[in-house]
C-alpha positions as CSV (number, residue, x, y, z in Angstrom):
1,M,-40.2,37.8,50.6
2,P,-41.1,37.1,54.3
3,A,-40.9,40.0,56.7
4,G,-37.5,40.7,58.1
5,R,-35.5,38.9,55.4
6,T,-34.8,41.9,53.2
7,P,-31.1,42.2,54.2
8,E,-30.6,38.5,53.4
9,F,-32.1,39.1,49.9
10,L,-30.0,42.2,49.2
11,A,-26.7,40.8,50.6
12,P,-25.2,39.2,47.4
13,Y,-26.0,42.2,45.2
14,P,-23.2,44.7,44.3
15,V,-23.1,48.0,46.1
16,S,-23.9,49.8,42.8
17,T,-27.6,48.6,43.2
18,L,-28.0,51.0,46.1
19,G,-28.3,53.8,43.5
20,E,-25.3,55.9,44.7
21,P,-22.6,55.7,41.9
22,E,-20.0,57.8,43.8
23,L,-20.5,55.9,47.0
24,A,-20.3,52.6,45.2
25,E,-17.0,53.6,43.5
26,L,-15.5,54.6,46.8
27,L,-16.7,51.3,48.5
28,H,-15.1,49.3,45.7
29,R,-11.8,51.0,46.3
30,L,-12.1,50.2,50.0
31,G,-12.8,46.5,49.2
32,V,-16.5,46.6,50.0
33,E,-18.0,44.8,47.0
34,T,-21.5,43.7,48.1
35,V,-24.5,45.1,49.8
36,G,-24.2,42.5,52.6
37,A,-20.6,43.5,53.3
38,F,-21.6,47.2,53.4
39,A,-24.5,46.4,55.8
40,E,-22.1,44.7,58.2
41,L,-20.3,48.0,58.8
42,A,-21.1,49.9,62.0
43,A,-23.7,52.6,61.4
44,D,-21.8,55.3,63.4
45,L,-18.6,54.6,61.4
46,V,-20.5,54.8,58.1
47,A,-22.1,58.1,59.2
48,N,-18.7,59.5,60.1
49,R,-17.0,58.4,56.9
50,F,-19.7,58.8,54.3
51,G,-22.1,61.4,55.7
52,P,-25.9,61.5,55.2
53,T,-25.8,59.9,51.8
54,G,-23.8,56.9,53.1
55,S,-26.1,56.6,56.2
56,A,-29.2,56.5,54.0
57,A,-27.7,53.8,51.7
58,H,-26.5,51.9,54.8
59,R,-30.0,51.8,56.2
60,Q,-31.3,50.6,52.8
61,A,-28.7,47.9,52.7
62,R,-30.0,46.7,56.2
63,G,-33.6,46.6,54.9
64,L,-34.6,49.8,56.7
65,D,-36.3,53.0,55.5
66,P,-33.8,55.6,54.2
67,R,-34.8,57.8,57.2
68,P,-35.9,56.6,60.6
69,L,-39.6,57.2,61.4
70,A,-40.1,60.6,63.2
71,P,-43.6,60.7,64.7
72,K,-45.0,64.2,64.8
73,D,-47.4,65.6,67.3
74,Q,-50.8,65.8,65.6
75,G,-51.7,68.8,67.6
76,L,-55.2,69.6,69.0
77,D,-58.1,67.7,67.6
78,L,-60.8,70.4,67.7
79,A,-63.2,68.7,65.3
80,V,-66.8,68.1,66.5
81,E,-68.9,65.2,65.3
82,Q,-72.4,63.7,65.8
83,L,-73.0,60.1,64.9
84,F,-76.5,58.9,63.9
85,D,-77.6,55.4,65.1
86,P,-79.8,54.4,63.4
87,P,-78.8,56.4,60.3
88,E,-81.0,59.4,59.4
89,E,-83.0,59.4,56.2
90,L,-83.7,63.1,56.1
91,T,-81.6,66.2,56.2
92,E,-83.7,68.1,58.8
93,P,-82.2,66.3,61.8
94,L,-78.8,67.1,60.5
95,V,-79.7,70.8,60.2
96,F,-80.9,70.7,63.9
97,V,-77.8,69.0,65.0
98,G,-75.7,71.4,63.0
99,R,-76.3,74.4,65.3
100,T,-75.4,72.3,68.3
101,L,-72.1,71.3,66.6
102,A,-71.4,74.9,65.6
103,E,-71.8,76.0,69.2
104,R,-69.5,73.2,70.4
105,L,-66.9,74.1,67.8
106,H,-66.9,77.8,68.9
107,T,-66.6,76.8,72.5
108,R,-63.6,74.5,71.8
109,L,-61.8,77.2,69.8
110,A,-62.5,79.8,72.5
111,E,-61.2,77.5,75.2
112,V,-57.8,77.3,73.6
113,G,-57.8,80.9,72.3
114,L,-57.8,80.0,68.6
115,A,-59.8,81.0,65.5
116,C,-59.8,79.3,62.1
117,Q,-59.7,80.4,58.5
118,R,-62.1,77.7,57.2
119,V,-64.5,75.1,58.4
120,A,-65.0,71.8,56.6
121,V,-68.6,70.4,56.7
122,E,-68.4,66.6,56.3
123,V,-71.4,64.3,55.9
124,S,-70.9,60.5,56.0
125,C,-73.4,58.0,54.5
126,A,-74.2,54.4,55.4
127,G,-72.8,53.3,52.0
128,G,-69.3,54.5,53.1
129,R,-69.2,57.7,51.1
130,T,-68.2,61.1,52.7
131,V,-69.0,64.4,51.1
132,A,-67.2,67.5,52.3
133,R,-66.9,71.2,51.5
134,L,-64.8,74.0,53.0
135,W,-66.4,77.3,54.2
136,Q,-64.5,80.4,54.8
137,H,-64.7,81.4,58.4
138,E,-61.8,83.8,59.5
139,G,-63.3,83.8,63.0
140,R,-66.2,86.0,61.8
141,L,-69.0,83.4,61.6
142,T,-71.2,83.1,64.7
143,A,-72.5,79.7,65.7
144,A,-75.9,80.7,64.2
145,A,-74.3,81.9,61.0
146,L,-72.3,78.7,60.7
147,A,-75.4,76.5,61.4
148,E,-77.2,78.5,58.6
149,R,-74.4,77.7,56.2
150,I,-74.6,74.0,57.1
151,R,-78.3,74.1,56.3
152,W,-77.6,75.8,52.9
153,Q,-74.9,73.2,52.1
154,L,-77.1,70.2,52.9
155,N,-79.9,71.7,50.8
156,A,-77.5,72.4,48.0
157,W,-76.1,68.9,48.1
158,Q,-79.6,67.4,48.0
159,S,-80.9,69.7,45.2
160,T,-77.8,69.0,43.0
161,G,-78.0,65.2,43.5
162,A,-74.8,64.9,45.5
163,F,-76.4,62.0,47.4
164,T,-77.8,58.9,45.6
165,E,-79.8,56.0,46.8
166,A,-76.7,53.8,46.8
167,D,-75.2,56.1,49.5
168,G,-77.9,55.2,51.9
169,A,-78.9,57.2,55.0
170,F,-76.7,59.7,56.9
171,T,-74.5,58.3,59.6
172,A,-72.4,61.3,60.7
173,L,-72.1,65.1,60.6
174,R,-68.7,66.5,61.3
175,L,-67.2,70.0,61.5
176,V,-63.5,70.3,61.1
177,P,-61.7,73.7,61.7
178,D,-58.9,74.4,59.2
179,G,-56.1,77.0,59.2
180,L,-55.9,77.7,63.0
181,F,-54.5,81.0,64.2
182,P,-54.5,82.9,67.5
183,D,-57.8,84.7,68.1
184,R,-57.1,88.4,68.6
185,G,-60.7,89.5,68.4
186,R,-62.5,91.5,65.8
187,Q,-63.0,95.3,65.7
188,L,-66.7,95.9,64.8
189,A,-67.9,99.0,63.0
190,L,-69.6,101.8,64.9
191,W,-72.2,103.0,62.4
192,G,-73.7,99.9,61.0
193,E,-71.2,99.3,58.2
194,A,-71.1,95.7,59.3
195,V,-74.8,95.2,58.5
196,A,-74.3,95.7,54.7
197,E,-71.1,93.6,54.8
198,D,-72.9,90.7,56.5
199,R,-75.6,90.8,53.9
200,V,-73.1,90.5,51.2
201,E,-71.4,87.6,53.0
202,R,-74.7,85.9,53.4
203,A,-75.5,86.3,49.7
204,V,-72.0,85.0,48.7
205,A,-72.4,82.0,51.0
206,R,-75.7,81.1,49.4
207,V,-74.1,81.2,45.9
208,Q,-71.1,79.2,47.1
209,S,-73.4,76.5,48.6
210,L,-74.8,76.0,45.0
211,L,-71.7,76.6,42.9
212,G,-68.9,75.5,45.2
213,Y,-66.2,77.4,47.0
214,A,-64.5,78.6,43.8
215,G,-67.8,79.2,42.0
216,L,-67.8,82.9,42.8
217,R,-64.7,84.9,42.0
218,R,-63.5,88.5,42.0
219,G,-60.4,90.5,41.3
220,A,-57.5,90.7,43.8
221,P,-54.1,92.4,43.7
222,E,-51.3,90.2,42.4
223,G,-47.6,90.6,41.9
224,G,-46.4,91.0,38.3
225,R,-44.9,93.3,35.7
226,A,-47.6,93.6,33.0
227,P,-50.9,95.3,33.9
228,G,-52.8,92.0,33.1
229,E,-50.6,90.2,35.6
230,Q,-51.4,92.5,38.5
231,Q,-54.9,91.3,39.1
232,A,-55.9,87.7,39.8
233,R,-59.4,86.1,39.8
234,L,-59.7,84.3,43.1
235,P,-62.5,82.7,45.1
236,W,-64.4,85.5,46.8
237,D,-63.1,84.8,50.3
238,E,-59.4,84.4,49.2
239,A,-59.7,87.7,47.4
240,A,-61.0,89.4,50.5
241,L,-57.8,88.3,52.4
242,R,-55.7,90.2,49.8
243,E,-57.6,93.5,49.9
244,D,-55.2,95.1,52.4
245,R,-52.1,93.2,51.4
246,T,-49.4,94.7,49.2
247,P,-48.2,92.1,46.5
248,D,-44.7,90.8,47.1
249,G,-42.0,92.5,45.1
250,P,-39.8,94.0,43.8
251,W,-40.8,93.6,40.2
252,P,-37.9,95.0,38.0
253,G,-39.4,96.5,34.8
254,R,-42.8,97.1,36.3
255,L,-44.4,100.4,35.3
256,T,-45.1,102.9,37.9
257,D,-48.6,104.3,38.6
258,P,-50.9,105.3,37.1
259,S,-51.9,101.9,35.6
260,P,-53.9,101.7,32.4
261,S,-57.7,102.1,33.0
262,V,-58.5,99.5,30.4
263,V,-56.7,96.2,30.1
264,P,-57.8,93.7,27.4
265,P,-58.0,90.0,28.4
266,D,-55.2,89.3,25.8
267,P,-52.7,91.7,24.3
268,V,-54.0,93.1,21.0
269,P,-51.5,92.9,18.0
270,V,-50.7,96.2,16.3
271,L,-48.1,97.7,14.0
272,V,-45.9,100.5,15.1
273,L,-44.2,102.3,12.1
274,D,-41.7,105.1,11.7
275,R,-42.0,108.0,9.3
276,D,-40.8,105.9,6.4
277,G,-43.4,103.2,7.1
278,Q,-40.9,100.8,8.5
279,P,-41.6,98.7,11.6
280,V,-40.0,100.2,14.7
281,G,-37.6,97.8,16.5
282,V,-35.9,97.7,19.9
283,D,-32.4,96.0,20.2
284,G,-30.9,94.2,23.1
285,R,-29.6,97.4,24.6
286,A,-33.2,98.9,24.6
287,E,-32.4,101.3,21.9
288,V,-35.1,102.3,19.4
289,S,-34.4,101.9,15.7
290,A,-36.5,105.0,14.9
291,P,-39.1,107.2,16.7
292,P,-42.6,105.8,16.5
293,D,-44.7,107.8,14.0
294,R,-48.0,106.0,13.8
295,V,-49.9,103.0,15.1
296,E,-52.1,100.7,13.0
297,L,-54.8,99.2,15.1
298,H,-57.9,97.3,13.8
299,G,-57.4,98.8,10.3
300,R,-57.1,102.3,11.6
301,T,-54.0,104.5,11.5
302,L,-53.4,106.6,14.6
303,Q,-50.9,109.4,14.5
304,V,-48.4,109.3,17.4
305,L,-48.3,112.7,19.2
306,G,-45.8,111.8,21.8
307,W,-44.1,108.7,23.3
308,T,-41.9,107.7,26.2
309,G,-39.9,104.5,26.8
310,P,-38.7,101.9,26.4
311,W,-38.9,100.2,29.8
312,P,-37.2,96.8,29.3
313,A,-38.2,93.7,31.3
314,V,-36.2,90.5,31.3
315,E,-38.1,87.7,33.0
316,R,-36.9,84.2,34.1
317,W,-33.6,84.7,32.4
318,W,-32.3,81.6,34.2
319,D,-34.6,79.2,32.4
320,P,-34.2,79.3,28.6
321,R,-37.5,77.5,28.1
322,T,-39.6,80.3,29.8
323,A,-37.3,83.3,29.5
324,R,-39.0,86.5,28.1
325,R,-37.6,89.8,27.0
326,R,-40.0,92.7,26.6
327,A,-40.0,96.4,26.3
328,R,-42.9,98.8,27.0
329,F,-43.8,102.2,25.7
330,Q,-46.4,104.8,26.6
331,V,-47.7,106.4,23.4
332,A,-50.1,109.4,23.1
333,V,-52.1,109.2,19.9
334,E,-54.6,111.5,18.2
335,G,-58.1,111.7,19.6
336,G,-56.8,112.3,23.2
337,R,-56.0,108.7,23.8
338,A,-52.9,107.1,25.3
339,L,-51.8,103.4,24.8
340,L,-49.5,101.1,26.7
341,L,-47.6,99.2,24.0
342,T,-45.2,96.3,24.4
343,V,-42.8,94.7,21.9
344,E,-41.6,91.1,22.2
345,G,-39.8,89.2,19.6
346,G,-40.2,92.0,17.1
347,R,-44.0,92.0,17.4
348,W,-46.0,94.9,19.0
349,Y,-49.1,94.6,21.2
350,V,-51.5,96.9,23.1
351,E,-51.4,95.9,26.7
352,G,-53.6,98.7,28.0
353,A,-55.3,102.1,27.3
354,Y,-55.3,105.3,29.4
355,D,-58.8,106.7,28.9
């Protein structure tokens, strides 16, 4: 179809082809049977009579996009780049240029009063391939520290075979700031605490240069009801951002502190029996069929000395496919131990232990 003749092509089709059944039915009652007849109506009248849905269908009938193009301001371009002509065969010149680019990047950010959460290191090759990796920044890396990470990254790419002979020589090195935010400065420690922290960050950066940004993970607080849901394994730098952040809530049915000191990777199946040796159950009103008398765990029978609960938790009740109903108990057993038990679908599990 030649450009500009879309309305002509659509004109003989019925209005039902526009994909709006209710609009098509209304247009039929008004005597507008074809897409061409609908396209001939004035756009402002269509908008007043049929609203946003009618306007989008009217634009489609006229061969236009459902919504007019709305160009957006791309914002500041703070990326810094060095082109190599002729292309460089070795990484050493890129390492040398990396420090200069890092200083230019810091200067640009300072001029506009911004800092960034991450910096992307991009290397382009003569074969047309571009390799990139994000580094956490948070406004804490000096130009020298950023240049050092560029060197580590280039060495890691070279040692892991990220570049092949088909890629050719290096044609460009580019630093792109990501996650811009106002730079409010950084309060430094008085007694040298920052020295140990910087050493840890340098070691983490070396590992990340080899394994990738997500190659080194640690625990971080997370929102959730179950103890195993209150910690998430995140990339090192993302976990650091959550250290002083309280997980969003509220979480109805979540147990109050103290939390279990031991949480297994997966809940451990157990049997909870009453005095008659019958399984203990919990009904829809969170009422217990009988007091727990003993717990059978890994072939051992543990006498129950005391218990409290249940604490019911109903999750995602609006979605039958993922809805869950659980109830939790805290149980003290012989040997000076206490367990966090949960029952779901008539089956009991150990979610944690208080040691």
